[in-house]
C-alpha positions as YAML, in Angstrom:
chain: A
units: angstrom
residues:
- id: 1
  name: MET
  ca: [2.64, 24.67, -22.32]
- id: 2
  name: GLY
  ca: [1.39, 27.77, -20.36]
- id: 3
  name: LYS
  ca: [3.12, 29.97, -17.96]
- id: 4
  name: ARG
  ca: [6.55, 29.14, -16.82]
- id: 5
  name: ILE
  ca: [7.11, 29.68, -12.88]
- id: 6
  name: THR
  ca: [10.62, 30.85, -12.01]
- id: 7
  name: ARG
  ca: [9.98, 32.46, -8.65]
- id: 8
  name: ALA
  ca: [8.52, 31.22, -5.31]
- id: 9
  name: ASN
  ca: [6.15, 34.23, -5.31]
- id: 10
  name: ASP
  ca: [4.39, 32.84, -8.35]
- id: 11
  name: LEU
  ca: [3.63, 29.49, -6.63]
- id: 12
  name: PRO
  ca: [-0.15, 28.86, -5.66]
- id: 13
  name: ILE
  ca: [-1.40, 30.72, -2.66]
- id: 14
  name: TRP
  ca: [-2.43, 27.53, -0.92]
- id: 15
  name: PHE
  ca: [1.20, 26.28, -0.86]
- id: 16
  name: ASP
  ca: [2.92, 26.52, 2.53]
- id: 17
  name: THR
  ca: [5.91, 24.16, 3.10]
- id: 18
  name: SER
  ca: [5.44, 24.53, 6.93]
- id: 19
  name: LYS
  ca: [2.31, 22.44, 6.59]
- id: 20
  name: TYR
  ca: [4.48, 19.43, 5.79]
- id: 21
  name: GLU
  ca: [6.79, 19.50, 8.97]
- id: 22
  name: LEU
  ca: [4.78, 16.78, 10.74]
- id: 23
  name: ALA
  ca: [5.74, 14.40, 7.81]
- id: 24
  name: THR
  ca: [8.72, 13.42, 10.03]
- id: 25
  name: GLN
  ca: [6.29, 11.59, 12.15]
- id: 26
  name: LEU
  ca: [4.68, 9.46, 9.52]
- id: 27
  name: ASP
  ca: [5.25, 5.72, 9.77]
- id: 28
  name: ALA
  ca: [5.08, 3.24, 6.96]
- id: 29
  name: VAL
  ca: [1.30, 3.22, 6.91]
- id: 30
  name: GLY
  ca: [1.12, 6.99, 6.97]
- id: 31
  name: TRP
  ca: [3.67, 7.35, 4.11]
- id: 32
  name: TYR
  ca: [1.85, 4.68, 2.01]
- id: 33
  name: GLU
  ca: [-1.50, 6.48, 2.54]
- id: 34
  name: GLN
  ca: [-0.12, 9.87, 1.60]
- id: 35
  name: LEU
  ca: [1.60, 8.66, -1.48]
- id: 36
  name: GLU
  ca: [-1.52, 6.67, -2.57]
- id: 37
  name: ILE
  ca: [-3.58, 9.92, -2.17]
- id: 38
  name: ARG
  ca: [-1.09, 11.66, -4.44]
- id: 39
  name: GLY
  ca: [-1.55, 8.84, -6.94]
- id: 40
  name: LEU
  ca: [-5.29, 9.46, -6.90]
- id: 41
  name: CYS
  ca: [-4.82, 13.35, -7.27]
- id: 42
  name: HIS
  ca: [-2.76, 12.70, -10.31]
- id: 43
  name: GLU
  ca: [-5.24, 10.36, -11.76]
- id: 44
  name: ILE
  ca: [-7.94, 12.91, -11.18]
- id: 45
  name: VAL
  ca: [-6.10, 15.69, -12.89]
- id: 46
  name: LEU
  ca: [-5.19, 13.55, -15.82]
- id: 47
  name: THR
  ca: [-8.84, 12.37, -16.13]
- id: 48
  name: ALA
  ca: [-10.75, 15.55, -15.36]
- id: 49
  name: GLU
  ca: [-10.53, 17.18, -18.80]
- id: 50
  name: LYS
  ca: [-11.81, 14.16, -20.54]
- id: 51
  name: ASP
  ca: [-14.67, 13.09, -18.37]
- id: 52
  name: ILE
  ca: [-14.98, 14.86, -14.99]
- id: 53
  name: GLU
  ca: [-18.67, 13.84, -14.55]
- id: 54
  name: SER
  ca: [-17.94, 10.06, -14.84]
- id: 55
  name: LEU
  ca: [-14.78, 10.52, -12.68]
- id: 56
  name: ASN
  ca: [-16.94, 12.10, -9.91]
- id: 57
  name: ASP
  ca: [-19.65, 9.44, -10.25]
- id: 58
  name: PHE
  ca: [-16.97, 6.59, -10.11]
- id: 59
  name: TYR
  ca: [-15.41, 7.83, -6.88]
- id: 60
  name: GLU
  ca: [-18.55, 9.32, -5.52]
- id: 61
  name: CYS
  ca: [-16.97, 12.58, -4.64]
- id: 62
  name: ASN
  ca: [-16.30, 15.96, -6.11]
- id: 63
  name: SER
  ca: [-12.77, 15.79, -7.46]
- id: 64
  name: THR
  ca: [-12.36, 19.69, -7.18]
- id: 65
  name: GLU
  ca: [-13.27, 19.58, -3.51]
- id: 66
  name: PHE
  ca: [-11.03, 16.58, -2.90]
- id: 67
  name: LEU
  ca: [-7.94, 18.40, -4.51]
- id: 68
  name: SER
  ca: [-8.69, 21.54, -2.44]
- id: 69
  name: ALA
  ca: [-8.93, 19.47, 0.75]
- id: 70
  name: ILE
  ca: [-5.49, 17.92, 0.16]
- id: 71
  name: ARG
  ca: [-3.86, 21.21, -0.64]
- id: 72
  name: ALA
  ca: [-5.47, 22.91, 2.57]
- id: 73
  name: ASP
  ca: [-4.20, 19.93, 4.69]
- id: 74
  name: PRO
  ca: [-1.35, 18.16, 2.91]
- id: 75
  name: LEU
  ca: [-0.93, 15.45, 5.55]
- id: 76
  name: PHE
  ca: [-4.53, 14.49, 4.77]
- id: 77
  name: SER
  ca: [-6.40, 12.00, 7.05]
- id: 78
  name: TYR
  ca: [-9.16, 10.62, 5.07]
- id: 79
  name: ARG
  ca: [-10.70, 8.24, 7.55]
- id: 80
  name: GLY
  ca: [-13.83, 9.74, 8.88]
- id: 81
  name: SER
  ca: [-13.96, 12.36, 6.13]
- id: 82
  name: LYS
  ca: [-16.44, 12.74, 3.32]
- id: 83
  name: PHE
  ca: [-13.71, 11.39, 0.98]
- id: 84
  name: GLN
  ca: [-13.07, 8.21, 2.78]
- id: 85
  name: HIS
  ca: [-14.92, 6.09, 0.24]
- id: 86
  name: CYS
  ca: [-13.25, 7.88, -2.67]
- id: 87
  name: VAL
  ca: [-9.75, 7.01, -1.32]
- id: 88
  name: GLU
  ca: [-10.70, 3.45, -0.35]
- id: 89
  name: GLU
  ca: [-12.17, 2.95, -3.78]
- id: 90
  name: TRP
  ca: [-8.74, 3.97, -5.30]
- id: 91
  name: MET
  ca: [-6.57, 1.95, -2.93]
- id: 92
  name: GLY
  ca: [-8.87, -1.22, -3.36]
- id: 93
  name: PHE
  ca: [-7.60, -4.08, -1.41]
- id: 94
  name: ASN
  ca: [-4.16, -2.30, -0.93]
- id: 95
  name: ASP
  ca: [-5.11, -0.84, 2.41]
- id: 96
  name: PRO
  ca: [-2.62, -1.94, 4.96]
- id: 97
  name: VAL
  ca: [-4.86, -1.16, 7.84]
- id: 98
  name: LYS
  ca: [-8.00, -2.74, 6.76]
- id: 99
  name: TYR
  ca: [-6.34, -5.60, 4.87]
- id: 100
  name: GLN
  ca: [-5.73, -7.83, 7.91]
- id: 101
  name: SER
  ca: [-6.10, -11.44, 8.54]
- id: 102
  name: ALA
  ca: [-5.18, -14.09, 11.11]
- id: 103
  name: TYR
  ca: [-1.73, -14.36, 9.64]
- id: 104
  name: PRO
  ca: [1.03, -11.77, 9.53]
- id: 105
  name: PRO
  ca: [1.90, -10.20, 6.03]
- id: 106
  name: GLY
  ca: [3.59, -12.56, 3.58]
- id: 107
  name: ILE
  ca: [2.45, -15.69, 5.59]
- id: 108
  name: PHE
  ca: [-0.85, -17.37, 4.54]
- id: 109
  name: GLY
  ca: [-2.59, -20.66, 5.49]
- id: 110
  name: ILE
  ca: [-3.18, -23.22, 2.68]
- id: 111
  name: THR
  ca: [-6.74, -23.72, 1.70]
- id: 112
  name: PRO
  ca: [-8.57, -26.50, -0.15]
- id: 113
  name: LEU
  ca: [-8.74, -23.99, -3.07]
- id: 114
  name: ASP
  ca: [-4.98, -23.59, -2.95]
- id: 115
  name: ILE
  ca: [-4.56, -27.39, -3.21]
- id: 116
  name: ARG
  ca: [-6.89, -27.40, -6.23]
- id: 117
  name: GLU
  ca: [-4.88, -24.83, -7.98]
- id: 118
  name: ILE
  ca: [-1.67, -26.63, -7.26]
- id: 119
  name: MET
  ca: [-3.14, -29.84, -8.68]
- id: 120
  name: ARG
  ca: [-4.01, -28.00, -11.88]
- id: 121
  name: GLU
  ca: [-0.27, -27.52, -12.52]
- id: 122
  name: TRP
  ca: [0.27, -31.33, -12.35]
- id: 123
  name: GLU
  ca: [0.33, -33.72, -15.29]
- id: 124
  name: PRO
  ca: [-3.05, -35.49, -15.81]
- id: 125
  name: LYS
  ca: [-1.82, -38.87, -14.71]
- id: 126
  name: LEU
  ca: [-0.63, -37.63, -11.32]
- id: 127
  name: GLN
  ca: [-3.87, -35.72, -10.86]
- id: 128
  name: THR
  ca: [-5.86, -38.96, -11.27]
- id: 129
  name: GLU
  ca: [-3.58, -40.91, -8.91]
- id: 130
  name: PHE
  ca: [-3.91, -38.23, -6.27]
- id: 131
  name: LEU
  ca: [-7.66, -38.11, -6.48]
- id: 132
  name: ASP
  ca: [-7.77, -41.96, -6.33]
- id: 133
  name: TRP
  ca: [-5.44, -41.93, -3.32]
- id: 134
  name: LEU
  ca: [-7.84, -39.46, -1.45]
- id: 135
  name: GLN
  ca: [-11.03, -41.30, -2.35]
- id: 136
  name: VAL
  ca: [-12.69, -42.95, 0.76]
- id: 137
  name: ASP
  ca: [-14.01, -46.54, 0.09]
- id: 138
  name: SER
  ca: [-17.78, -46.51, -0.27]
- id: 139
  name: ALA
  ca: [-18.00, -49.53, 1.93]
- id: 140
  name: PRO
  ca: [-15.84, -51.64, 4.14]
- id: 141
  name: GLY
  ca: [-13.78, -54.02, 2.01]
- id: 142
  name: SER
  ca: [-14.93, -52.42, -1.31]
- id: 143
  name: SER
  ca: [-12.12, -51.31, -3.82]
- id: 144
  name: ALA
  ca: [-11.50, -47.49, -4.03]
- id: 145
  name: THR
  ca: [-13.16, -45.77, -6.98]
- id: 146
  name: ARG
  ca: [-12.74, -42.32, -7.97]
- id: 147
  name: LYS
  ca: [-15.67, -39.96, -7.78]
- id: 148
  name: GLU
  ca: [-16.16, -36.53, -9.03]
- id: 149
  name: PRO
  ca: [-14.89, -34.20, -6.26]
- id: 150
  name: PRO
  ca: [-17.83, -32.36, -4.50]
- id: 151
  name: ARG
  ca: [-18.73, -28.76, -5.47]
- id: 152
  name: PRO
  ca: [-16.60, -26.40, -3.39]
- id: 153
  name: ARG
  ca: [-18.62, -24.71, -0.47]
- id: 154
  name: PRO
  ca: [-17.80, -21.20, 0.49]
- id: 155
  name: ASN
  ca: [-17.87, -22.01, 4.23]
- id: 156
  name: TRP
  ca: [-14.79, -24.23, 4.02]
- id: 157
  name: VAL
  ca: [-12.95, -23.83, 0.66]
- id: 158
  name: PHE
  ca: [-11.17, -20.71, 1.62]
- id: 159
  name: ARG
  ca: [-10.55, -21.75, 5.23]
- id: 160
  name: PRO
  ca: [-6.89, -22.60, 6.02]
- id: 161
  name: LEU
  ca: [-6.11, -26.31, 6.67]
- id: 162
  name: THR
  ca: [-4.89, -27.23, 10.15]
- id: 163
  name: SER
  ca: [-4.38, -30.26, 12.20]
- id: 164
  name: ARG
  ca: [-3.34, -31.08, 15.72]
- id: 165
  name: TYR
  ca: [0.39, -30.93, 14.95]
- id: 166
  name: ILE
  ca: [0.55, -29.45, 11.44]
- id: 167
  name: THR
  ca: [-0.32, -26.04, 10.07]
- id: 168
  name: PRO
  ca: [0.57, -25.74, 6.47]
- id: 169
  name: ILE
  ca: [1.49, -22.22, 5.20]
- id: 170
  name: GLN
  ca: [2.46, -20.57, 2.06]
- id: 171
  name: ILE
  ca: [5.07, -17.87, 1.91]
- id: 172
  name: ASN
  ca: [4.91, -14.83, -0.49]
- id: 173
  name: PRO
  ca: [8.57, -14.49, -1.80]
- id: 174
  name: ASN
  ca: [7.79, -11.00, -3.15]
- id: 175
  name: PHE
  ca: [7.82, -9.57, 0.29]
- id: 176
  name: PRO
  ca: [11.07, -8.16, 1.64]
- id: 177
  name: ASP
  ca: [13.21, -10.46, 3.64]
- id: 178
  name: LYS
  ca: [12.80, -8.43, 6.92]
- id: 179
  name: VAL
  ca: [9.08, -8.42, 6.66]
- id: 180
  name: LEU
  ca: [9.00, -12.22, 6.00]
- id: 181
  name: GLN
  ca: [11.38, -12.89, 8.85]
- id: 182
  name: LYS
  ca: [9.44, -10.93, 11.39]
- id: 183
  name: SER
  ca: [6.23, -12.38, 10.07]
- id: 184
  name: LEU
  ca: [7.49, -15.83, 10.35]
- id: 185
  name: ASN
  ca: [8.69, -15.17, 13.93]
- id: 186
  name: LEU
  ca: [5.24, -13.79, 14.88]
- id: 187
  name: PHE
  ca: [3.57, -16.84, 13.24]
- id: 188
  name: ILE
  ca: [5.66, -19.27, 15.05]
- id: 189
  name: SER
  ca: [5.26, -17.47, 18.40]
- id: 190
  name: LYS
  ca: [1.44, -17.50, 18.09]
- id: 191
  name: GLN
  ca: [1.55, -21.26, 17.13]
- id: 192
  name: ARG
  ca: [3.52, -22.04, 20.22]
- id: 193
  name: GLU
  ca: [1.06, -19.82, 22.28]
- id: 194
  name: ILE
  ca: [3.87, -17.60, 23.53]
- id: 195
  name: THR
  ca: [2.38, -14.50, 25.23]
- id: 196
  name: GLY
  ca: [4.42, -11.98, 23.29]
- id: 197
  name: PRO
  ca: [6.35, -12.17, 19.99]
- id: 198
  name: ASP
  ca: [10.23, -12.70, 20.27]
- id: 199
  name: ILE
  ca: [11.06, -9.49, 18.45]
- id: 200
  name: SER
  ca: [11.47, -5.77, 19.32]
- id: 201
  name: LEU
  ca: [8.19, -3.89, 18.51]
- id: 202
  name: LYS
  ca: [9.86, -0.52, 18.86]
- id: 203
  name: ASP
  ca: [9.25, 1.83, 15.90]
- id: 204
  name: LYS
  ca: [12.35, 2.10, 13.72]
- id: 205
  name: ARG
  ca: [12.34, 5.04, 11.47]
- id: 206
  name: SER
  ca: [13.47, 4.15, 7.99]
- id: 207
  name: ASN
  ca: [16.14, 6.31, 6.33]
- id: 208
  name: THR
  ca: [13.99, 6.42, 3.33]
- id: 209
  name: PHE
  ca: [11.27, 8.28, 5.06]
- id: 210
  name: ASN
  ca: [13.94, 10.85, 6.36]
- id: 211
  name: GLU
  ca: [15.11, 11.21, 2.75]
- id: 212
  name: TRP
  ca: [11.49, 11.78, 1.59]
- id: 213
  name: CYS
  ca: [11.09, 14.48, 4.30]
- id: 214
  name: ASN
  ca: [14.52, 16.09, 3.58]
- id: 215
  name: CYS
  ca: [13.95, 16.30, -0.20]
- id: 216
  name: GLY
  ca: [10.35, 17.62, 0.20]
- id: 217
  name: LEU
  ca: [8.74, 14.83, -1.64]
- id: 218
  name: LEU
  ca: [5.13, 15.59, -0.59]
- id: 219
  name: GLN
  ca: [5.54, 19.22, -1.25]
- id: 220
  name: TYR
  ca: [6.92, 18.60, -4.64]
- id: 221
  name: LEU
  ca: [4.13, 16.22, -5.52]
- id: 222
  name: ASP
  ca: [1.47, 18.60, -4.73]
- id: 223
  name: LEU
  ca: [3.11, 21.38, -6.58]
- id: 224
  name: ALA
  ca: [3.68, 19.09, -9.62]
- id: 225
  name: ILE
  ca: [0.18, 17.92, -9.68]
- id: 226
  name: TRP
  ca: [-1.04, 21.65, -9.43]
- id: 227
  name: SER
  ca: [1.23, 22.53, -12.29]
- id: 228
  name: LEU
  ca: [-0.16, 19.78, -14.47]
- id: 229
  name: GLN
  ca: [-3.83, 20.90, -13.64]
- id: 230
  name: GLU
  ca: [-2.82, 24.59, -14.49]
- id: 231
  name: ASN
  ca: [-0.78, 23.62, -17.57]
- id: 232
  name: THR
  ca: [2.21, 25.43, -16.12]
- id: 233
  name: SER
  ca: [5.81, 24.43, -15.69]
- id: 234
  name: ILE
  ca: [7.88, 25.11, -12.52]
- id: 235
  name: THR
  ca: [11.58, 25.47, -12.53]
- id: 236
  name: ASN
  ca: [13.90, 23.70, -9.99]
- id: 237
  name: LYS
  ca: [14.67, 27.04, -8.64]
- id: 238
  name: ALA
  ca: [11.13, 27.94, -7.90]
- id: 239
  name: PHE
  ca: [10.55, 24.48, -6.44]
- id: 240
  name: ALA
  ca: [13.58, 25.06, -4.14]
- id: 241
  name: GLN
  ca: [12.40, 28.64, -3.16]
- id: 242
  name: GLY
  ca: [9.09, 27.24, -2.14]
- id: 243
  name: ILE
  ca: [10.12, 24.08, -0.44]
- id: 244
  name: PHE
  ca: [13.44, 25.20, 0.98]
- id: 245
  name: PRO
  ca: [12.97, 29.01, 1.58]
- id: 246
  name: LYS
  ca: [16.06, 29.07, 3.94]
- id: 247
  name: ASN
  ca: [18.45, 26.96, 1.87]
- id: 248
  name: VAL
  ca: [17.64, 27.57, -1.75]
- id: 249
  name: GLU
  ca: [20.96, 26.64, -3.33]
- id: 250
  name: LYS
  ca: [21.17, 23.31, -1.61]
- id: 251
  name: GLY
  ca: [17.49, 22.77, -2.08]
- id: 252
  name: GLU
  ca: [17.70, 23.22, -5.94]
- id: 253
  name: GLU
  ca: [20.34, 20.55, -6.15]
- id: 254
  name: ASN
  ca: [18.23, 18.23, -3.93]
- id: 255
  name: ILE
  ca: [15.16, 18.78, -6.17]
- id: 256
  name: ARG
  ca: [17.21, 18.05, -9.28]
- id: 257
  name: THR
  ca: [19.18, 14.97, -8.02]
- id: 258
  name: THR
  ca: [16.65, 13.40, -5.48]
- id: 259
  name: THR
  ca: [13.17, 14.76, -5.26]
- id: 260
  name: LYS
  ca: [12.41, 14.38, -8.99]
- id: 261
  name: LYS
  ca: [13.56, 10.75, -9.03]
- id: 262
  name: HIS
  ca: [11.13, 9.78, -6.13]
- id: 263
  name: ALA
  ca: [8.31, 11.83, -7.62]
- id: 264
  name: GLY
  ca: [8.66, 10.36, -11.01]
- id: 265
  name: MET
  ca: [8.36, 6.85, -9.66]
- id: 266
  name: ILE
  ca: [5.26, 7.77, -7.68]
- id: 267
  name: LEU
  ca: [3.38, 9.61, -10.53]
- id: 268
  name: ASN
  ca: [4.58, 8.03, -13.74]
- id: 269
  name: HIS
  ca: [4.83, 4.31, -13.07]
- id: 270
  name: ARG
  ca: [1.95, 3.55, -10.74]
- id: 271
  name: ARG
  ca: [-0.25, 1.77, -13.05]
- id: 272
  name: THR
  ca: [2.11, -0.07, -15.32]
- id: 273
  name: GLU
  ca: [4.58, -1.06, -12.68]
- id: 274
  name: PRO
  ca: [4.22, 0.30, -9.22]
- id: 275
  name: GLY
  ca: [7.95, 0.45, -8.54]
- id: 276
  name: LEU
  ca: [10.06, -1.43, -5.94]
- id: 277
  name: SER
  ca: [9.80, 1.05, -3.21]
- id: 278
  name: MET
  ca: [5.95, 1.45, -3.23]
- id: 279
  name: ALA
  ca: [5.77, -2.47, -3.12]
- id: 280
  name: VAL
  ca: [8.23, -2.53, -0.29]
- id: 281
  name: LEU
  ca: [6.51, 0.27, 1.55]
- id: 282
  name: PHE
  ca: [3.24, -1.45, 1.28]
- id: 283
  name: ALA
  ca: [4.82, -4.67, 2.88]
- id: 284
  name: TYR
  ca: [6.20, -2.73, 5.81]
- id: 285
  name: ALA
  ca: [2.83, -0.68, 6.19]
- id: 286
  name: ARG
  ca: [1.02, -4.09, 6.45]
- id: 287
  name: LEU
  ca: [3.63, -5.36, 8.96]
- id: 288
  name: GLU
  ca: [3.21, -2.17, 11.06]
- id: 289
  name: GLY
  ca: [-0.60, -2.48, 10.80]
- id: 290
  name: PHE
  ca: [-0.41, -6.18, 11.84]
- id: 291
  name: LEU
  ca: [1.85, -5.21, 14.90]
- id: 292
  name: GLY
  ca: [-0.31, -2.29, 15.89]
- id: 293
  name: SER
  ca: [-3.63, -3.85, 15.52]
- id: 294
  name: SER
  ca: [-3.71, -4.92, 19.16]
- id: 295
  name: GLU
  ca: [-2.47, -1.45, 20.45]
- id: 296
  name: PRO
  ca: [-4.63, 1.49, 21.26]
- id: 297
  name: ASP
  ca: [-4.88, 4.01, 18.46]
- id: 298
  name: SER
  ca: [-3.16, 6.76, 20.68]
- id: 299
  name: ASN
  ca: [0.02, 4.59, 20.73]
- id: 300
  name: ARG
  ca: [0.42, 4.43, 17.02]
- id: 301
  name: LYS
  ca: [1.82, 7.19, 14.73]
- id: 302
  name: ASN
  ca: [-0.34, 8.19, 12.00]
- id: 303
  name: SER
  ca: [-0.75, 10.93, 9.48]
- id: 304
  name: LYS
  ca: [-2.46, 13.42, 11.89]
...
């Protein structure tokens, strides 16, 4: 291990805790994006020493420039920047703004493909009986004979099944109850052609977001990633002096009991097991994205 930092004066020159003040205005989407960006920064630092060229080629960006951009503007808005593809590649399908559908989060229509997957779990005899029951007679009066099901066609196999009075849906039980309840209300309202959803659309700040701001989570993550890159260690006191310059004693206790716990979940368990709070945050981010998709961008809080 390299140098041990014990004073705020020894922290990197780019670090300025005042740059993080607007984190209080982040919504679920904003927090999810900022924490995902830190996950990417951490991955870059871990991989850079092994194969920096392959890393840059994979994400199609200069990792050194990317880290510098985050440190210069910690509440980083990647959309429209030259790093947009890099971040989207990291997030994959887990982009709560882009990953939209006709259904609210956690509620999905049932498709022919879903029916096929359900049938595969049945016992063979029941599968045969079901296919026989579905088979249409080849001619009036003839007995039903089972034929091989047609090859799935992309233009309909993924399309949700509907009828005049029935819209079958599936519910993802891994989403939080509050998200599912709101999503179901939205879905029912849409099906009944009600002009507006029967729930409050006012932004409700999560106590978790306030805690992340109060404990200096983003500041800590950026400093921890930098220390990993520079092969240094930072004491709790130095963290507190940098993040809470006006309340160092309380800040040091906050770092030790709260901030490290949240940061460890973000940085250490992302790939093996994302952690409950990130999964829940993604669900709320998708819900906010769904609710805000019909609103002007100016009415929606974001990371800038």
